[in-house]
C-alpha positions as CSV (number, residue, x, y, z in Angstrom):
1,M,110.4,101.8,112.0
2,L,110.8,99.5,109.1
3,I,108.7,96.4,109.6
4,E,108.8,94.7,106.2
5,F,110.3,95.3,103.0
6,K,109.2,93.2,99.9
7,V,110.6,92.8,96.4
8,G,109.8,90.7,93.4
9,N,110.8,90.7,89.7
10,F,113.9,92.9,90.0
11,L,117.3,92.0,89.3
12,S,117.9,88.4,90.9
13,F,114.5,88.6,92.8
14,K,112.0,86.6,90.6
15,K,109.5,85.7,93.1
16,I,108.4,88.2,95.8
17,Q,110.4,88.0,98.9
18,T,110.2,89.7,102.2
19,L,112.9,91.0,104.8
20,K,110.9,90.7,108.0
21,M,111.9,93.0,110.8
22,A,109.2,91.7,113.1
23,P,107.4,88.4,113.4
24,V,103.7,88.2,112.1
25,L,101.5,87.3,115.0
26,E,98.4,85.1,114.3
27,N,95.4,85.0,116.5
28,V,96.5,87.8,118.7
29,K,93.8,90.1,119.1
30,G,94.7,93.8,118.6
31,T,98.3,92.9,117.2
32,R,99.3,92.1,113.9
33,F,103.2,92.3,114.3
34,G,105.4,91.4,117.1
35,E,108.3,93.3,118.4
36,V,110.2,95.1,115.9
37,S,114.1,94.4,115.6
38,D,116.4,97.1,115.9
39,T,119.1,95.2,114.1
40,M,119.2,93.0,111.0
41,F,122.2,91.3,109.4
42,V,121.8,89.6,106.3
43,F,123.9,86.5,105.5
44,G,124.4,84.8,102.1
45,P,127.2,83.8,99.6
46,N,128.5,86.3,96.9
47,G,126.2,86.4,94.2
48,S,123.3,85.4,96.2
49,G,121.4,88.7,96.0
50,K,122.6,90.8,99.1
51,S,123.6,93.6,97.3
52,N,120.6,93.4,94.9
53,L,118.3,93.7,98.1
54,I,119.9,97.1,98.9
55,K,119.7,98.1,95.5
56,A,116.1,97.4,95.4
57,M,115.5,99.4,98.4
58,S,117.5,102.3,96.9
59,F,115.7,102.2,93.5
60,S,112.2,102.3,94.8
61,R,113.1,105.0,97.3
62,D,114.6,107.3,94.7
63,L,111.7,106.4,92.5
64,I,109.1,107.5,95.2
65,L,110.9,110.8,96.2
66,K,112.5,111.8,92.5
67,G,110.3,110.1,90.0
68,Y,111.0,108.7,86.6
69,S,113.6,111.4,85.6
70,S,116.0,110.1,88.3
71,I,116.0,106.4,87.0
72,N,117.8,104.8,84.4
73,P,115.8,101.6,83.9
74,K,118.3,99.9,81.7
75,R,120.3,99.3,84.7
76,F,117.7,97.0,86.4
77,Y,115.5,95.8,83.6
78,R,115.8,92.1,83.3
79,M,112.5,90.4,82.7
80,Q,108.9,91.1,81.3
81,G,106.1,92.2,83.8
82,P,105.9,94.5,86.6
83,S,108.4,94.6,89.4
84,Y,107.1,94.6,93.0
85,F,108.4,96.9,95.7
86,E,106.7,97.4,99.2
87,F,107.4,99.3,102.4
88,V,105.5,98.4,105.7
89,M,106.4,101.0,108.4
90,S,105.4,102.1,111.8
91,I,105.1,105.8,112.1
92,D,103.8,107.1,115.5
93,G,102.3,103.8,116.2
94,V,100.3,103.5,112.9
95,V,101.5,100.8,110.6
96,Y,101.3,101.9,106.9
97,S,101.8,99.7,103.9
98,Y,103.1,101.7,100.8
99,G,104.0,99.9,97.6
100,F,103.7,99.6,93.8
101,E,104.3,97.7,90.7
102,I,106.1,99.1,87.8
103,R,107.1,97.6,84.2
104,L,110.8,98.6,84.0
105,E,110.7,98.1,80.3
106,N,108.7,101.2,79.6
107,M,108.5,102.5,83.4
108,M,104.8,102.2,83.5
109,R,103.1,102.2,86.7
110,Q,100.8,99.0,87.0
111,S,99.7,99.5,90.4
112,E,100.2,101.6,93.5
113,W,98.7,101.6,97.2
114,L,98.8,103.1,100.7
115,Y,97.1,101.1,103.7
116,I,96.8,101.4,107.2
117,L,97.5,97.9,108.7
118,S,95.6,96.6,111.8
119,S,94.8,93.2,113.1
120,E,91.1,93.9,112.9
121,K,90.7,95.6,109.4
122,D,93.0,97.3,106.8
123,V,92.1,100.7,105.8
124,C,92.8,101.7,102.3
125,I,94.0,105.3,102.0
126,Y,94.9,105.3,98.2
127,E,94.8,102.5,95.6
128,Y,95.5,102.7,91.6
129,E,95.4,99.7,89.3
130,A,96.0,100.2,85.6
131,L,93.7,99.0,83.0
132,A,95.3,95.9,81.0
133,D,94.2,97.3,77.8
134,K,95.0,101.2,78.7
135,K,98.0,102.7,76.8
136,P,99.9,105.6,78.1
137,T,98.9,108.8,76.2
138,S,101.7,111.1,77.1
139,K,105.2,110.6,78.9
140,S,103.7,111.9,82.0
141,N,101.5,109.1,82.5
142,N,104.4,106.6,82.6
143,L,105.8,108.2,85.8
144,I,105.6,106.6,89.1
145,C,103.3,108.3,91.4
146,K,105.8,110.4,93.8
147,L,102.9,110.5,96.5
148,E,102.6,114.3,96.0
149,I,101.2,113.6,92.5
150,A,98.2,111.6,94.7
151,A,98.0,114.2,97.4
152,E,94.4,114.9,96.5
153,H,93.7,111.1,97.5
154,L,95.4,111.5,100.6
155,S,94.4,113.2,103.9
156,D,97.3,115.7,104.9
157,E,98.3,113.6,107.8
158,H,99.0,110.3,106.1
159,F,100.6,112.0,103.0
160,T,102.8,113.9,105.3
161,K,103.9,111.2,107.6
162,V,104.7,108.6,105.2
163,R,106.6,111.0,102.7
164,K,108.7,112.3,105.5
165,W,109.6,109.0,106.9
166,I,110.7,107.7,103.2
167,K,112.7,110.8,102.7
168,E,114.2,111.7,106.3
169,S,114.1,108.2,108.5
170,L,115.3,105.9,105.6
171,T,119.1,106.1,104.7
172,I,120.6,103.6,102.1
173,E,124.3,103.4,101.9
174,E,126.3,101.3,99.8
175,S,129.9,99.7,100.8
176,R,131.8,102.0,98.5
177,L,133.2,105.2,100.2
178,H,132.2,108.4,98.5
179,D,131.6,111.9,99.0
180,M,128.5,112.3,101.6
181,V,126.4,114.7,103.5
182,V,124.9,113.4,106.7
183,R,122.7,115.2,109.1
184,V,124.2,114.4,112.5
185,S,123.3,115.3,116.1
186,N,124.4,118.7,117.5
187,N,127.2,117.0,119.9
188,F,128.5,114.9,116.9
189,P,132.3,116.1,117.4
190,E,132.1,114.5,121.0
191,F,130.3,111.5,119.9
192,L,132.9,111.0,116.9
193,K,135.8,111.5,119.4
194,S,134.2,108.8,121.7
195,G,133.5,106.5,119.0
196,L,137.0,106.7,117.6
197,S,138.7,106.1,120.9
198,K,136.5,102.9,121.7
199,T,137.2,101.5,118.1
200,D,141.0,101.8,118.7
201,T,141.8,103.7,115.8
202,G,144.7,105.6,117.3
203,I,142.9,108.9,117.1
204,T,142.9,110.7,120.3
205,D,141.1,114.0,119.8
206,V,139.0,115.6,117.2
207,Y,139.7,119.2,116.4
208,L,137.2,121.9,114.8
209,E,138.8,124.8,113.3
210,P,136.3,127.5,111.9
211,F,136.8,128.6,108.5
212,K,137.0,132.2,107.7
213,N,134.7,133.3,104.8
214,D,138.1,134.0,102.4
215,E,139.5,130.7,103.6
216,I,136.8,128.6,102.2
217,P,137.8,127.2,98.6
218,I,135.2,128.2,96.3
219,N,135.3,125.1,94.4
220,L,134.9,123.0,97.8
221,I,131.7,124.9,98.5
222,R,130.3,124.3,94.9
223,H,131.3,120.6,95.3
224,I,129.3,120.4,98.9
225,Q,126.3,122.1,97.3
226,D,126.4,119.1,94.4
227,I,126.5,116.3,96.9
228,D,123.3,117.0,98.7
229,E,120.8,119.8,99.5
230,M,120.9,120.9,103.0
231,D,117.3,122.4,103.1
232,S,116.9,122.9,106.8
233,D,118.7,124.2,110.0
234,G,120.8,121.6,111.7
235,T,124.3,120.2,111.9
236,Y,125.9,118.4,108.9
237,F,128.8,116.2,108.6
238,V,130.6,116.2,105.2
239,I,133.3,114.0,103.9
240,V,134.8,114.9,100.5
241,N,137.3,112.0,100.0
242,G,139.5,113.5,97.2
243,N,138.4,111.6,94.1
244,N,137.0,114.7,92.7
245,M,139.3,117.2,94.4
246,K,143.0,117.5,95.1
247,R,142.6,116.7,98.7
248,G,140.1,115.2,101.1
249,W,138.1,117.0,103.7
250,F,136.0,116.4,106.7
251,I,133.8,119.5,107.4
252,L,131.2,120.2,110.0
253,I,128.6,122.6,109.0
254,R,126.1,124.3,111.4
255,R,123.0,125.8,110.0
256,E,120.9,128.2,112.1
257,K,118.2,130.5,110.5
258,E,120.2,132.6,107.6
259,C,123.7,131.9,109.4
260,T,125.9,129.1,107.9
261,K,129.3,128.4,109.7
262,Y,131.8,125.9,108.3
263,Y,134.5,124.1,110.5
264,N,137.5,122.2,109.0
265,I,137.8,118.6,111.2
266,S,141.4,117.5,112.1
267,L,142.0,114.0,113.6
268,I,144.6,114.0,116.1
269,H,146.9,110.8,116.6
270,G,148.8,111.6,120.0
271,D,151.1,114.5,119.2
272,Y,150.7,114.0,115.3
273,C,148.0,115.5,113.1
274,P,148.0,114.4,109.4
275,P,147.7,117.3,106.9
276,T,144.9,115.9,105.0
277,I,142.1,113.2,105.8
278,D,143.8,111.3,102.8
279,C,146.4,110.3,105.4
280,E,143.7,107.9,107.0
281,S,143.2,104.3,106.4
282,L,140.4,103.1,104.5
283,G,138.9,101.2,107.6
284,T,139.4,104.5,109.6
285,M,137.3,106.4,106.8
286,R,134.8,103.5,107.1
287,I,134.4,103.7,110.7
288,I,133.9,107.4,110.6
289,S,131.1,107.3,108.1
290,I,129.4,104.5,110.3
291,L,129.6,106.8,113.2
292,A,128.2,109.5,111.4
293,F,125.0,107.3,110.5
294,L,124.8,106.1,114.0
295,S,124.7,109.9,115.2
296,K,122.2,110.5,112.4
297,I,119.7,108.0,113.8
298,K,120.4,108.1,117.7
299,N,116.6,109.7,117.9
300,G,115.3,107.5,115.5
301,G,115.7,106.3,111.8
302,T,116.5,103.4,109.7
303,I,120.1,103.1,108.2
304,I,120.3,100.4,105.4
305,I,124.1,99.5,104.9
306,D,125.7,97.2,102.1
307,E,128.6,95.1,104.0
308,F,128.7,97.1,107.3
309,E,131.9,95.4,108.2
310,C,133.8,96.5,104.8
311,S,137.5,97.1,105.8
312,I,136.8,97.0,109.5
313,H,138.1,94.5,112.0
314,T,135.7,91.8,113.4
315,L,136.0,93.3,116.9
316,V,135.6,96.8,115.9
317,V,132.3,95.7,114.1
318,N,131.4,94.2,117.4
319,E,132.3,97.6,119.2
320,L,130.2,99.7,116.6
321,I,127.1,97.4,117.2
322,D,127.5,98.1,121.0
323,I,127.8,101.9,120.5
324,F,124.7,101.6,118.4
325,K,122.7,99.6,121.2
326,K,124.0,102.0,123.9
327,S,123.3,105.3,122.4
328,A,120.4,104.7,119.8
329,G,116.6,105.6,120.6
330,H,114.1,103.1,120.6
331,E,112.8,103.7,116.8
332,S,116.4,103.4,115.6
333,Q,117.5,100.5,113.3
334,I,120.4,99.2,111.4
335,I,120.0,96.8,108.4
336,S,123.2,95.6,106.8
337,T,124.2,92.7,104.6
338,T,127.3,90.9,106.0
339,H,130.0,88.0,105.7
340,K,131.1,88.2,109.4
341,V,129.8,85.0,110.7
342,Q,131.3,85.9,114.1
343,L,128.1,88.5,114.5
344,L,126.0,85.1,114.9
345,C,127.8,84.7,118.3
346,H,127.5,88.4,119.4
347,G,125.9,88.7,122.9
348,N,123.7,91.5,122.1
349,L,122.1,89.8,119.0
350,N,119.6,87.0,118.7
351,A,117.7,84.9,116.3
352,D,115.4,87.8,115.3
353,N,118.4,89.9,114.2
354,F,119.6,87.6,111.3
355,S,118.2,86.5,108.0
356,F,119.6,84.5,105.2
357,I,119.5,85.1,101.4
358,D,120.4,82.3,98.9
359,S,120.0,81.9,95.2
360,D,118.1,78.9,93.6
361,R,120.4,77.3,91.4
362,S,117.8,75.8,89.2
363,A,117.1,79.6,88.5
364,K,113.3,79.4,88.9
365,S,113.0,81.6,91.8
366,G,116.2,83.6,91.9
367,S,117.2,84.9,95.4
368,C,115.2,83.4,98.4
369,L,115.1,85.3,101.7
370,H,114.3,83.4,105.0
371,S,114.7,84.3,108.7
372,M,116.8,82.6,111.4
373,R,113.5,81.9,113.0
374,A,112.5,79.7,109.9
375,V,114.9,77.2,110.7
376,K,114.0,76.6,114.2
377,S,117.2,78.2,115.8
378,D,115.6,78.0,119.3
379,I,117.1,74.7,119.5
380,I,120.6,75.6,118.1
381,K,123.2,76.5,120.8
382,D,126.1,77.5,118.3
383,R,124.5,79.6,115.6
384,R,127.8,80.1,113.9
385,R,128.8,76.4,113.6
386,A,125.3,75.6,112.7
387,Y,125.4,78.1,109.6
388,L,128.8,76.9,108.5
389,D,127.7,73.3,108.8
390,G,124.9,74.3,106.2
391,R,121.9,73.8,108.6
392,M,120.7,77.5,107.7
393,A,121.6,77.5,104.1
394,A,123.0,80.6,102.1
395,L,126.3,79.3,101.9
396,P,128.8,79.1,98.9
397,Y,128.5,75.9,96.8
398,F,132.0,74.5,95.5
399,I,132.2,71.9,92.9
400,D,135.2,69.7,93.0
401,N,136.5,69.1,89.5
402,R,139.5,67.3,90.5
403,E,139.8,63.7,89.2
């Protein structure tokens, strides 16, 4: 599970800021962090840096797994000096801290580390610090270490756990609807049908029709392969939204050993079956994609979504949270930016499930993160009203130019 994420000197983040999923416990023997939250919603006005927080997570994840060749630094470069990224995660009861600093102007690695954290003593597994006067001798020296480069410095156990968690357990999704492949649970069709029924989409049944080999459009198969690599056996849900094809598709793929089966998914509305998924509303498409992610993390994992509620009714958002709470395992997490202040009154959410991000208008420190606990929320009865009254900050600031 994700315990903390830190970012600094990246886009609107100037000073290092921390998204905390668990409180830090002081003077508690044998314990460093408190109970890790399974849900976190980050509030803030437009332009405060909420989407930049998601971009920082996505940028650092891509850099760790894919290396320099996958990154266009010009999209993110803003200031001189190294940008800072750090993940603190719990894997099989062990707390790891993996992070790095990198200069975006030339993609030079400044520092990098992997630690095991405990309340007694931190254990250094790997650490790198660039010399101040050292210049790169070749392009390869500019690359951020993708963990496997440093494999000789890591025990196989720690290396495997950290990389597997970053690759398989950490999913980051932007608010824009796009083509995607999601590994889901084997009973996903039943889970999807139940979820669509509970969220009042008007969909009464989910029908799977197997493709025959000669019925699968070859350009569709090529398009699916371009979206993502399905490198292991399992069940995959595919959304092709039609932007790059003549029509959209929902497809279920089951892979077992060397056998791959494709199923076309149709959504039944009472006695009517739309000919393609292009007939569904944007909100319904969004609900379906979120249900796919909830299915993916039923048995553990962290899904990070930019604007969970995008195009979805407030009451449906509440229902999706309840579905997550009822179906997810104890190591499953949802982290999302949001504008839905009604969530502050959700019965299954408490002060540990909310954070706020604001922008320093003096432009000295940029985006600033703080938790609801930091504003002594225990004494606040109506969290929604307190937030809208400005007692938790992170509100839009309007200038009245009327004379």
